[in-house]
C-alpha positions as CSV (number, residue, x, y, z in Angstrom):
1,M,98.0,113.2,115.7
2,C,95.8,110.1,116.2
3,G,95.1,106.8,114.5
4,I,91.8,106.3,112.7
5,W,90.4,103.0,111.5
6,A,86.9,102.2,110.0
7,L,85.2,99.3,108.3
8,F,82.0,99.3,106.2
9,G,80.3,96.1,105.1
10,S,82.6,93.6,106.8
11,D,81.4,90.0,106.4
12,D,83.9,88.7,109.0
13,C,83.5,88.9,112.8
14,L,84.1,92.5,113.9
15,S,85.7,91.5,117.2
16,V,88.4,89.6,115.1
17,Q,88.7,92.3,112.5
18,C,89.2,95.0,115.2
19,L,92.5,93.4,116.2
20,S,93.9,95.0,113.1
21,A,93.1,98.4,114.6
22,M,95.6,97.7,117.4
23,K,98.4,97.7,114.8
24,I,98.3,101.5,114.9
25,A,98.0,101.9,118.7
26,H,101.3,103.9,118.7
27,R,99.6,106.8,117.0
28,G,97.3,107.4,120.0
29,P,98.8,106.3,123.3
30,D,96.3,108.2,125.5
31,A,93.0,106.4,124.8
32,F,91.2,103.9,122.5
33,R,87.6,103.5,121.4
34,F,85.9,100.9,119.2
35,E,82.3,101.8,118.2
36,N,79.7,100.1,116.1
37,V,77.4,102.1,113.9
38,N,73.7,102.0,115.0
39,G,71.6,100.0,112.5
40,Y,74.7,98.7,110.6
41,T,76.1,95.7,112.5
42,N,79.0,95.2,110.0
43,C,80.2,98.9,110.2
44,C,82.5,100.2,112.9
45,F,85.0,102.9,113.8
46,G,88.3,102.4,115.8
47,F,90.2,105.4,117.2
48,H,93.5,105.8,119.0
49,R,93.8,109.1,120.7
50,L,96.8,111.4,121.3
51,A,95.1,114.1,123.4
52,V,96.4,117.4,122.0
53,V,93.2,119.6,122.3
54,D,90.1,119.3,124.5
55,P,91.2,116.5,127.0
56,L,87.5,116.2,128.2
57,F,85.5,115.7,125.0
58,G,88.1,114.8,122.4
59,M,87.3,111.1,122.0
60,Q,86.1,109.9,118.6
61,P,84.1,109.2,116.5
62,I,82.8,112.7,117.1
63,R,79.0,113.0,117.4
64,V,77.1,116.0,118.5
65,R,73.4,116.4,119.6
66,K,72.6,118.7,116.7
67,Y,73.5,116.1,114.1
68,P,72.9,112.6,115.6
69,Y,73.2,111.1,112.1
70,L,76.8,112.2,111.5
71,W,79.8,110.3,112.7
72,L,83.3,111.7,112.2
73,C,86.7,110.0,112.7
74,Y,89.6,112.3,111.8
75,N,93.3,112.7,112.4
76,G,94.7,116.2,112.1
77,E,94.4,119.8,113.2
78,I,92.0,122.3,111.8
79,Y,93.7,125.6,112.6
80,N,90.8,127.9,111.5
81,H,88.0,126.2,113.5
82,K,87.5,129.3,115.7
83,T,87.6,131.7,112.8
84,L,85.0,129.7,110.9
85,Q,82.9,129.4,114.1
86,Q,82.8,133.2,114.4
87,R,82.2,133.8,110.7
88,F,79.3,131.4,110.4
89,E,78.0,131.5,114.0
90,F,78.4,127.8,114.6
91,E,77.4,126.5,118.0
92,Y,80.1,124.1,119.1
93,Q,79.4,121.4,121.6
94,T,83.0,120.6,122.3
95,N,86.4,122.3,122.1
96,V,87.6,119.8,119.5
97,D,88.9,121.5,116.3
98,G,87.4,118.8,114.1
99,E,83.9,119.5,115.2
100,V,83.8,122.3,112.6
101,I,83.7,119.6,109.8
102,L,80.2,118.5,111.0
103,H,78.9,122.1,111.0
104,L,80.5,123.0,107.6
105,Y,79.1,119.8,106.1
106,D,75.6,120.5,107.4
107,K,75.8,124.1,106.0
108,G,77.2,123.5,102.5
109,G,78.0,119.8,101.7
110,I,81.4,118.1,101.4
111,E,83.0,120.1,98.6
112,Q,82.7,123.4,100.5
113,T,83.6,121.7,103.8
114,I,86.9,120.3,102.7
115,S,87.9,123.4,100.8
116,M,87.4,125.6,103.9
117,L,89.7,123.5,106.2
118,D,93.0,125.2,107.0
119,G,95.1,122.5,108.4
120,V,96.3,118.9,108.0
121,F,93.8,116.1,108.1
122,A,92.6,112.7,107.0
123,F,89.0,111.9,107.8
124,V,86.0,109.5,107.5
125,L,82.6,111.1,107.7
126,L,79.5,109.0,107.8
127,D,76.0,110.5,107.1
128,T,73.4,107.8,108.0
129,A,70.5,110.2,107.1
130,N,71.6,110.6,103.5
131,K,73.4,107.1,103.4
132,K,76.8,108.6,102.4
133,V,80.4,108.0,103.4
134,F,83.1,110.6,102.7
135,L,86.8,110.2,102.8
136,G,89.2,113.2,102.6
137,R,92.8,114.1,102.9
138,D,94.8,117.4,103.1
139,T,96.6,119.0,100.1
140,Y,100.0,117.5,100.8
141,G,99.0,114.4,102.6
142,V,100.7,115.5,105.8
143,R,98.3,113.2,107.6
144,P,98.3,109.7,106.2
145,L,95.3,107.7,105.0
146,F,95.1,104.2,103.4
147,K,92.1,102.4,102.0
148,A,91.1,98.9,100.8
149,M,87.9,98.3,98.9
150,T,86.6,95.1,97.3
151,E,84.3,94.8,94.2
152,D,81.4,93.7,96.4
153,G,81.6,97.0,98.4
154,F,83.6,96.2,101.6
155,L,85.5,99.3,102.5
156,A,88.3,99.6,105.1
157,V,90.3,102.8,105.9
158,C,93.2,103.4,108.3
159,S,95.9,105.9,109.1
160,E,98.6,103.3,108.3
161,A,98.5,100.4,105.9
162,K,99.6,98.0,108.6
163,G,96.1,98.3,110.1
164,L,94.5,96.9,106.9
165,V,96.9,94.2,105.6
166,S,95.6,91.4,107.9
167,L,91.9,92.1,107.4
168,K,89.8,89.2,106.2
169,H,87.1,89.3,103.5
170,S,85.3,86.3,102.0
171,T,85.7,87.3,98.3
172,T,89.3,88.4,98.4
173,P,92.1,86.4,99.9
174,F,94.6,89.3,99.3
175,L,93.1,92.7,100.1
176,K,94.5,95.4,97.9
177,V,95.6,98.3,100.1
178,E,96.6,101.7,98.6
179,P,97.3,105.2,99.8
180,F,94.3,107.7,99.6
181,L,95.5,110.5,97.3
182,P,96.3,113.9,99.0
183,G,94.1,116.9,97.9
184,H,91.2,114.6,97.2
185,Y,87.9,113.6,98.7
186,E,85.7,110.6,97.8
187,V,82.0,110.2,98.0
188,L,80.5,106.7,98.5
189,D,76.9,105.5,98.8
190,L,76.1,103.4,101.9
191,K,73.8,100.5,101.1
192,P,71.3,99.0,103.6
193,N,73.6,96.0,104.0
194,G,76.5,98.2,105.2
195,K,78.5,97.9,102.0
196,V,79.5,100.9,99.9
197,A,79.7,102.0,96.2
198,S,82.1,104.7,95.1
199,V,80.2,107.7,93.4
200,E,83.1,110.1,92.7
201,M,86.7,110.9,93.6
202,V,87.4,114.7,93.4
203,K,90.6,116.7,93.5
204,Y,89.5,119.7,95.5
205,H,92.8,121.6,95.8
206,H,96.0,122.0,93.9
207,C,99.0,123.4,95.8
208,T,99.4,126.4,93.4
209,D,95.9,127.6,94.0
210,E,95.1,130.0,96.9
211,P,92.9,128.0,99.2
212,L,89.2,129.0,99.6
213,H,89.7,129.5,103.3
214,A,92.0,132.4,102.6
215,L,88.8,134.5,102.2
216,Y,88.1,134.2,105.9
217,D,91.5,134.2,107.6
218,S,93.0,137.0,109.7
219,V,96.3,137.5,107.9
220,E,97.0,141.1,107.2
221,K,96.6,142.2,103.6
222,L,99.6,141.3,101.4
223,F,101.4,143.7,99.2
224,P,100.6,143.4,95.5
225,G,103.1,142.8,92.7
226,F,106.5,141.0,92.6
227,E,108.9,143.8,93.7
228,L,111.6,142.0,95.8
229,E,111.2,143.9,99.0
230,M,107.4,143.5,98.9
231,V,107.7,139.8,98.2
232,K,110.1,139.4,101.2
233,T,107.7,141.2,103.5
234,N,104.8,139.0,102.3
235,L,106.8,135.9,102.9
236,R,107.7,137.0,106.4
237,I,104.0,137.8,107.2
238,L,102.9,134.4,105.9
239,F,105.6,132.4,107.6
240,D,104.9,134.1,110.9
241,N,101.3,133.3,110.5
242,A,102.0,129.7,109.6
243,I,103.9,129.2,112.9
244,R,101.4,131.2,115.0
245,K,98.4,129.1,114.0
246,R,100.2,125.9,114.7
247,L,100.6,126.9,118.4
248,M,97.1,125.4,118.9
249,T,97.6,122.7,121.5
250,D,97.2,121.8,125.2
251,R,100.5,119.9,125.2
252,R,104.1,121.0,125.3
253,I,105.7,122.1,122.1
254,G,109.2,121.1,121.0
255,C,111.2,121.5,117.8
256,L,113.6,119.3,115.7
257,L,116.7,121.2,114.9
258,S,119.3,120.0,112.4
259,G,121.1,123.3,112.2
260,G,120.2,123.6,108.5
261,L,118.3,126.6,107.2
262,D,114.7,125.2,107.4
263,S,114.6,123.7,110.9
264,S,116.6,126.7,112.2
265,L,114.1,129.2,110.7
266,V,111.2,127.2,112.2
267,A,112.9,127.0,115.7
268,A,113.9,130.7,115.8
269,S,110.4,131.9,114.7
270,L,108.7,129.4,117.0
271,L,110.7,130.5,120.1
272,K,109.9,134.2,119.3
273,Q,106.2,133.5,119.0
274,L,106.1,131.3,122.2
275,K,107.6,134.3,124.1
276,E,105.0,136.6,122.5
277,A,102.2,134.2,123.5
278,Q,103.7,134.2,127.1
279,V,104.1,130.5,127.2
280,Q,105.6,129.6,130.5
281,Y,107.9,126.8,129.5
282,P,111.2,127.0,127.6
283,L,111.3,125.7,124.0
284,Q,113.0,122.3,123.8
285,T,115.0,121.8,120.6
286,F,116.4,118.4,119.6
287,A,119.4,117.5,117.4
288,I,120.8,114.1,116.5
289,G,124.1,112.9,115.1
290,M,127.2,110.9,115.5
291,E,130.1,112.5,117.2
292,D,131.6,115.5,115.3
293,S,128.7,115.6,112.9
294,P,128.1,118.9,111.1
295,D,124.5,119.0,112.1
296,L,125.2,118.7,115.8
297,L,127.7,121.6,115.7
298,A,125.4,123.8,113.6
299,A,122.3,123.0,115.8
300,R,124.3,123.9,118.9
301,K,125.2,127.2,117.4
302,V,121.5,128.0,116.6
303,A,120.2,126.8,120.0
304,N,122.8,129.1,121.8
305,Y,121.8,132.0,119.5
306,I,118.1,131.7,120.0
307,G,118.2,130.5,123.7
308,S,116.4,127.2,123.5
309,E,116.7,124.3,126.0
310,H,118.8,122.2,123.7
311,H,119.0,118.4,123.7
312,E,121.7,116.5,121.7
313,V,121.2,112.8,120.9
314,L,124.2,110.8,120.0
315,F,124.0,107.5,118.2
316,N,126.6,105.1,116.8
317,S,126.6,103.0,113.6
318,E,125.5,99.9,115.4
319,E,122.4,101.6,116.8
320,G,121.6,103.0,113.4
321,I,121.8,99.7,111.6
322,Q,119.9,97.9,114.4
323,A,117.0,100.3,113.9
324,L,116.6,99.6,110.2
325,D,114.1,96.8,110.6
326,E,111.7,98.7,112.9
327,V,112.2,101.8,110.8
328,I,111.1,100.1,107.6
329,F,108.2,98.4,109.4
330,S,107.1,101.9,110.7
331,L,107.6,103.6,107.3
332,E,105.8,101.0,105.1
333,T,108.3,101.8,102.3
334,Y,111.6,100.6,101.0
335,D,112.6,103.8,99.2
336,I,116.3,104.2,99.7
337,T,116.7,107.9,100.6
338,T,113.6,107.8,102.8
339,V,114.9,104.8,104.9
340,R,118.3,106.4,105.2
341,A,117.0,109.7,106.4
342,S,114.4,108.1,108.7
343,V,116.8,106.4,111.1
344,G,118.0,109.6,112.7
345,M,114.4,110.9,112.9
346,Y,113.1,107.7,114.4
347,L,115.9,107.6,117.1
348,I,115.4,111.2,118.1
349,S,111.6,110.7,118.3
350,K,112.2,107.7,120.6
351,Y,114.4,109.9,122.8
352,I,111.8,112.7,122.9
353,R,109.1,110.3,124.0
354,K,111.2,108.7,126.6
355,N,113.0,111.6,128.2
356,T,110.8,114.7,127.8
357,D,107.2,115.9,128.0
358,S,107.3,117.6,124.5
359,V,104.5,116.0,122.4
360,V,103.8,118.5,119.6
361,I,107.0,118.7,117.5
362,F,107.7,121.4,114.9
363,S,110.0,120.7,111.9
364,G,111.3,122.0,108.6
365,E,109.8,119.4,106.3
366,G,108.5,120.5,102.9
367,S,110.8,123.5,102.4
368,D,113.2,121.7,100.1
369,E,110.4,120.8,97.7
370,L,108.7,124.2,98.0
371,T,111.8,126.4,97.8
372,Q,113.9,124.3,95.4
373,G,116.4,123.4,98.1
374,Y,117.8,120.2,96.7
375,I,121.3,120.5,95.3
376,Y,120.3,119.1,91.9
377,F,118.2,122.3,91.3
378,H,121.5,124.0,90.4
379,K,121.3,121.8,87.2
380,A,117.8,122.8,86.2
381,P,117.8,123.7,82.5
382,S,115.4,126.7,83.0
383,P,113.4,128.4,85.8
384,E,110.2,126.9,84.3
385,K,111.6,123.4,84.4
386,A,112.7,124.0,88.0
387,E,109.1,125.2,88.8
388,E,107.7,122.0,87.2
389,E,110.0,119.9,89.3
390,S,109.1,121.7,92.5
391,E,105.4,121.0,91.9
392,R,106.1,117.4,91.1
393,L,108.0,117.0,94.4
394,L,105.2,118.6,96.4
395,K,102.7,116.3,94.8
396,E,104.8,113.3,95.7
397,L,105.6,114.4,99.3
398,Y,103.2,111.8,100.7
399,L,105.3,109.0,99.3
400,F,108.6,110.4,100.6
401,D,109.5,113.2,103.1
402,V,106.0,113.7,104.6
403,L,105.6,109.9,105.0
404,R,109.0,109.8,106.8
405,A,108.2,112.7,109.0
406,D,104.8,111.3,110.0
407,R,105.7,107.7,110.6
408,T,109.0,108.2,112.5
409,T,107.3,110.6,114.9
410,A,103.9,108.8,115.1
411,A,105.8,105.5,115.9
412,H,106.5,107.2,119.3
413,G,103.2,109.0,119.9
414,L,104.4,112.4,118.8
415,E,102.6,114.9,116.6
416,L,104.5,116.7,113.9
417,R,103.7,120.2,112.7
418,V,105.2,121.5,109.4
419,P,104.8,125.2,108.8
420,F,106.5,125.3,105.4
421,L,103.5,123.3,104.0
422,D,101.0,125.9,105.3
423,H,98.5,126.4,102.5
424,R,98.8,130.2,102.4
425,F,102.6,130.3,102.6
426,S,103.1,127.6,100.0
427,S,100.5,128.8,97.5
428,Y,102.0,132.3,97.6
429,Y,105.5,131.0,97.2
430,L,104.5,129.0,94.2
431,S,102.7,132.1,92.7
432,L,106.0,134.0,92.5
433,P,107.8,134.3,89.1
434,P,109.9,131.1,88.4
435,E,113.1,133.1,88.0
436,M,112.7,134.5,91.6
437,R,112.7,131.0,93.1
438,I,115.7,129.3,91.5
439,P,119.2,129.0,93.1
440,K,121.3,132.1,92.7
441,N,125.1,132.7,93.0
442,G,125.6,129.0,93.5
443,I,123.2,129.0,96.6
444,E,119.9,127.2,96.7
445,K,116.9,128.7,98.4
446,H,118.3,132.1,97.8
447,L,115.0,133.9,98.1
448,L,114.1,132.3,101.4
449,R,117.6,133.2,102.8
450,E,117.4,136.8,101.8
451,T,113.9,137.1,103.1
452,F,115.2,136.7,106.6
453,E,118.6,138.4,106.1
454,D,117.7,141.4,108.1
455,S,115.5,139.8,110.7
456,N,118.3,138.8,113.2
457,L,116.5,135.5,113.7
458,L,119.6,133.5,112.9
459,P,123.4,133.9,112.7
460,K,124.5,134.8,109.1
461,E,126.6,131.6,108.8
462,I,123.5,129.5,109.5
463,L,121.2,131.5,107.3
464,W,123.6,131.0,104.4
465,R,124.7,127.4,105.3
466,P,124.7,125.2,102.2
467,K,122.3,122.2,102.0
468,E,123.3,119.0,103.8
469,A,121.3,115.8,103.1
470,F,119.8,114.9,106.6
471,S,121.2,111.4,106.4
472,D,124.6,112.8,105.6
473,G,124.6,115.8,108.0
474,I,124.1,113.6,111.1
475,T,127.6,112.0,110.6
476,S,131.0,113.3,109.9
477,V,132.1,113.8,106.3
478,K,135.0,111.3,106.8
479,N,132.7,108.4,107.8
480,S,129.2,109.3,106.6
481,W,126.0,107.4,107.4
482,F,126.0,106.7,103.6
483,K,129.3,105.0,103.7
484,I,128.5,103.1,107.0
485,L,125.4,101.7,105.3
486,Q,127.3,100.7,102.1
487,D,130.0,98.9,104.2
488,Y,127.3,97.0,106.1
489,V,125.1,95.9,103.2
490,E,128.2,94.7,101.3
491,H,128.3,91.8,103.8
492,Q,124.6,91.2,103.8
493,V,123.9,91.0,100.1
494,D,126.2,89.1,97.7
495,D,126.7,89.5,94.0
496,A,124.6,86.4,93.2
497,M,121.6,87.9,95.0
498,M,122.0,91.1,93.0
499,A,122.3,89.1,89.7
500,A,118.9,87.5,90.5
501,A,117.3,90.7,91.8
502,A,115.1,91.3,88.7
503,Q,113.7,87.8,89.0
504,K,113.0,88.1,92.7
505,F,111.8,91.7,92.6
506,P,110.4,92.4,89.0
507,F,108.7,95.6,90.2
508,N,111.0,98.5,91.3
509,T,114.0,96.2,91.0
510,P,116.7,97.3,93.4
511,K,119.9,98.5,91.6
512,T,122.2,98.6,94.6
513,K,122.9,96.3,97.5
514,E,121.5,98.8,99.9
515,G,118.2,98.9,98.0
516,Y,118.1,95.1,97.9
517,Y,118.6,94.9,101.7
518,Y,115.8,97.4,102.4
519,R,113.5,95.6,100.0
520,Q,114.1,92.3,101.7
521,I,113.1,93.7,105.1
522,F,110.1,95.4,103.5
523,E,108.9,92.1,101.9
524,H,109.3,90.3,105.2
525,H,106.9,92.7,106.9
526,Y,104.6,93.5,103.9
527,P,104.9,90.6,101.3
528,G,103.5,91.5,97.9
529,R,102.9,95.2,98.7
530,A,105.8,96.7,96.7
531,D,103.3,98.8,94.7
532,W,102.8,101.1,97.7
533,L,106.0,102.8,96.3
534,S,105.4,103.8,92.6
535,H,109.1,104.8,92.1
536,Y,112.3,105.5,93.9
537,W,113.1,109.1,94.9
538,M,116.0,110.2,92.6
539,P,117.5,113.6,91.7
540,K,116.8,114.9,88.2
541,W,119.0,116.4,85.4
542,I,122.1,114.4,86.3
543,N,123.2,110.8,85.8
544,A,122.5,109.6,89.3
545,T,122.4,105.9,90.4
546,D,122.1,106.9,94.0
547,P,119.8,109.5,95.7
548,S,122.4,110.8,98.1
549,A,123.4,114.5,97.7
550,R,126.9,113.2,98.6
551,T,127.3,111.7,95.2
552,L,126.6,115.0,93.4
553,T,129.5,117.0,92.0
554,H,128.1,120.3,93.4
555,Y,128.0,118.7,96.9
556,K,131.6,117.5,96.6
557,S,132.9,121.0,95.5
558,V,131.0,122.6,98.5
559,A,132.3,120.0,100.9
560,E,135.9,120.3,99.8
561,A,135.8,124.1,99.8
């Protein structure tokens, strides 16, 4: 996890512009470099480093002797860099996983390069020999990337939008900043004056397609067909592989653990694999909640069962509410459910950074979207509609859960790893017949649960524990985080403000006082940038006015049972 920043064709003083790069310093607390491009006085790269692999030669932009005309700035991990090196006999100059991008590009151009990368990434690749700039982002947008481009060809890119909003450009008083779409790459021509022109924007991978790099990976051969036992075996093979490849790091690994199915499966599998890899330190697991929260109790049970070094972080309502301002600043969104769920994750990341030496943090993000884990999937009119919804959620992850997971951890210099969004695991899961993936017997993620039923990875009551919304599970059912927030905003936003909400916020007008309060904070930090969020996250197939699972009838019947 790092922070990347680059400008092409700036007509303002670079030493002033580069101050914007410091807005993302939290992403790379270990080192910083600012580098001009030879022959282009108005083009430069900025890089904040979190040293996770190759402490000696890991600084960026990456340049190697063999390709002096290539400059690469990237944020991410390429898990198959060694496999590709062996397959194509690349001669690496460093131990940096991203170096493979330079060799692949030289061998086969940008389309083949990006399709062969097994990992999470956002990159800027400059080819001064062919006068090209390339931008690319992984399938689900696990690593963030924003861009701003003007009509006269000034281009600015950054890991977070906050590194672009203050940039100056002569023709544009207000620079339009937007997220770079996941699963895409863009080709731009570099002109002699340092400015660029977009040539094409290409969608190179859809989450349902098996990735091209599957041809070269070392996963054992999967069983054909959709017989249940075979499918379960395949899922276990692919999930194990997703965890194993993510062990690639020189820093200590930890794991977030809410006690729910997803994070528990990740923690249990991770601990097993760390033992197999003979890693010398104990796995640290981290749970957060208020006193008597269901998540803390469940996480403790899992930690005891798997034998991790477990840390519990307690917070109270005042600390949660106090964190809202910095959380919204970090997130760059005002989406209600994202903000709610981010507070706990932000506070636990703060604790990890301050009190431990764990830097690479595993978590269960992406599973709810992939395996139809949200409670409203019980209401899906058909397996095909549920499948459609699952794919929509995956496509929008970069606006919601993946955004939350990246920003709350990156704010404290941690790197998040999300095995459920592994390309092979997720594309295989999505290839299964729709009726296999829907909730069964009133239980969501039924297939995932039964896949690990006989593995002894987890206690049965955890494996079959019903879904808790993260923002609800961290507090007791009697006085939920949801209710604490409602009580607080009631005193911050009055009825007159709500009555004028549509006038004040014509785009994505907040419908609740909580939504209004978050929007106010967002506008304070990022005035006029509301279009970063295209729509609020909301459950489907029900008449919901609030995204909380707590307001759904299924949740109430489960909670009361």
